[in-house]
C-alpha positions as MATLAB code, in Angstrom:
seq = 'MDLAPLLVASGGYGKVTRITCGVAEAVRFAEIAKALGVPPSKILIEDTATNTGENVTRTRDLLRSAGITVSSGILVTKPYMRRRAYATAAKQWPEITWLVSSPPLSFEEYPDAEVSEERMIELMVGDLQRMKVYAETGFQVPQDVPEDVWRCYEDLVRCGFDRHVIGPKK';
ca = [
     162.383  -48.774  -63.259;
     163.721  -45.956  -61.111;
     164.368  -46.961  -57.234;
     165.884  -43.794  -56.313;
     166.829  -40.346  -57.829;
     170.579  -41.009  -57.081;
     173.282  -43.601  -56.987;
     176.288  -42.857  -54.748;
     179.080  -45.385  -55.923;
     181.146  -45.969  -52.718;
     184.412  -47.720  -52.330;
     188.325  -47.339  -52.683;
     190.242  -50.392  -52.465;
     188.857  -53.541  -50.578;
     189.898  -56.816  -49.762;
     189.588  -58.662  -52.991;
     189.237  -55.555  -55.274;
     192.882  -54.394  -54.374;
     194.233  -57.552  -56.140;
     191.673  -57.652  -59.212;
     190.943  -54.202  -60.218;
     192.815  -51.665  -61.431;
     190.773  -48.831  -60.196;
     188.719  -47.960  -57.174;
     185.548  -50.097  -56.517;
     183.477  -46.853  -56.654;
     184.658  -46.119  -60.304;
     184.277  -49.574  -61.541;
     180.502  -49.531  -59.872;
     179.994  -46.138  -61.948;
     180.878  -47.697  -64.948;
     179.027  -50.396  -64.622;
     175.726  -48.242  -63.822;
     176.393  -46.037  -67.021;
     176.661  -49.028  -68.930;
     173.262  -50.148  -67.744;
     172.014  -46.929  -68.715;
     172.215  -44.645  -65.387;
     172.690  -41.013  -66.513;
     176.250  -39.958  -65.514;
     174.460  -36.789  -63.699;
     172.713  -39.238  -61.453;
     175.605  -40.818  -59.939;
     178.175  -39.150  -57.129;
     181.314  -41.058  -56.569;
     183.227  -41.728  -53.365;
     186.310  -43.562  -53.970;
     188.127  -43.523  -50.471;
     186.295  -45.840  -48.526;
     188.236  -48.692  -47.166;
     185.636  -50.678  -45.133;
     181.608  -50.806  -44.586;
     181.648  -48.190  -41.864;
     183.382  -45.515  -44.255;
     181.394  -46.487  -47.328;
     178.311  -45.269  -44.914;
     179.624  -42.162  -43.377;
     181.838  -40.890  -46.244;
     178.476  -41.220  -48.416;
     176.780  -39.442  -45.753;
     179.546  -36.622  -45.709;
     179.621  -36.386  -49.459;
     176.131  -35.931  -49.911;
     175.614  -33.399  -46.939;
     178.536  -31.354  -48.687;
     176.418  -31.533  -51.627;
     173.524  -29.959  -50.095;
     171.451  -33.016  -50.711;
     168.996  -34.398  -47.713;
     168.618  -37.923  -47.684;
     165.773  -39.780  -45.641;
     165.914  -43.347  -47.038;
     168.583  -45.280  -48.916;
     169.140  -48.932  -50.493;
     172.367  -50.432  -49.704;
     173.635  -52.785  -52.638;
     176.042  -55.182  -51.586;
     177.426  -58.846  -51.391;
     174.582  -61.574  -50.571;
     176.392  -62.926  -47.468;
     176.888  -59.090  -46.428;
     173.244  -57.939  -46.368;
     172.865  -58.069  -42.415;
     176.138  -56.495  -41.878;
     175.501  -53.886  -43.987;
     172.284  -53.274  -42.589;
     173.534  -53.152  -38.941;
     176.620  -51.035  -39.818;
     174.359  -48.311  -41.651;
     171.600  -48.231  -39.151;
     174.363  -47.270  -36.527;
     176.164  -44.812  -38.556;
     173.636  -43.047  -40.157;
     170.411  -43.682  -38.020;
     168.130  -41.213  -39.304;
     167.808  -42.999  -42.821;
     165.352  -45.581  -43.445;
     167.370  -48.596  -44.925;
     166.615  -51.123  -47.253;
     169.391  -53.739  -48.371;
     169.504  -55.733  -51.736;
     172.490  -57.906  -53.522;
     172.336  -59.823  -56.630;
     170.587  -63.091  -56.359;
     173.678  -65.407  -56.220;
     173.536  -68.680  -54.201;
     176.363  -70.194  -52.471;
     177.304  -72.110  -55.440;
     176.953  -69.451  -57.934;
     179.198  -66.904  -55.845;
     182.742  -68.074  -56.467;
     183.927  -66.989  -59.696;
     187.582  -66.510  -61.732;
     188.096  -63.380  -59.112;
     186.866  -64.763  -56.120;
     187.448  -68.552  -55.323;
     185.326  -70.591  -53.289;
     188.204  -70.916  -50.492;
     188.360  -66.666  -50.674;
     184.625  -66.673  -50.461;
     184.371  -68.732  -47.121;
     187.247  -66.803  -45.857;
     185.251  -63.691  -46.550;
     182.272  -64.997  -45.230;
     184.070  -66.061  -41.876;
     185.483  -62.800  -41.286;
     182.157  -60.845  -42.376;
     180.566  -63.099  -39.667;
     182.689  -62.404  -37.021;
     182.517  -58.867  -37.552;
     178.673  -58.620  -37.486;
     179.302  -59.647  -33.792;
     182.515  -57.951  -32.669;
     181.659  -54.879  -34.321;
     178.098  -54.961  -32.432;
     180.033  -55.026  -29.097;
     182.633  -52.332  -29.717;
     179.613  -50.183  -30.787;
     180.291  -49.944  -34.541;
     177.025  -51.453  -35.756;
     173.720  -52.274  -34.093;
     173.551  -56.020  -32.800;
     172.459  -58.692  -34.825;
     171.141  -62.021  -33.624;
     173.772  -64.471  -34.462;
     171.991  -68.091  -33.658;
     174.276  -70.388  -31.299;
     174.592  -72.744  -34.095;
     175.779  -70.337  -36.877;
     178.744  -69.238  -34.258;
     179.802  -72.746  -33.783;
     179.933  -73.276  -37.422;
     182.068  -69.982  -37.695;
     184.579  -71.424  -35.054;
     184.773  -74.802  -37.136;
     185.592  -73.212  -39.920;
     188.440  -71.022  -38.315;
     189.709  -74.131  -36.823;
     189.513  -75.245  -40.620;
     191.808  -72.720  -41.539;
     189.235  -70.132  -42.802;
     190.541  -67.538  -40.760;
     192.628  -65.243  -43.451;
     189.859  -62.282  -42.834;
     189.356  -62.675  -39.074;
     190.157  -59.769  -36.624;
     192.356  -60.079  -33.796;
     193.102  -63.561  -31.849;
     191.905  -66.412  -33.765;
     188.752  -67.697  -32.084;
];
């Protein structure tokens, strides 16, 4: 089923792909899309973004420079990044109606040979922190973080899952 007339693969080298991939995230995503039958003429590649905000703003700029007007978009991301991806896109490109999707992976299914369970938890902890901190700094729209969830974040940081926490360890 065709969900969109165009696919923009965005991403340079991220926290994990810098180590595991020999090519930029966008290039790898485009390769996968082509292998799944997406025609190359329906794919644009933005291969310089280094974070979620840049994924959104550089994609926006790429489409505008190509003269392509967009009114809605589908963000495809990791399961644990759905809310932050939406919050970032809603702030950085607010005139767009956003949908968010991710592979249907459970917590137990996510770790693999490239991303261990420990690294996954570290990434999730950093992502949760960013959801709160980036809203406070204006990079994304606020998202409710329940108190019990934030306490879990603090407990995980105290247990050493702080590799991707920004600023002073909380």
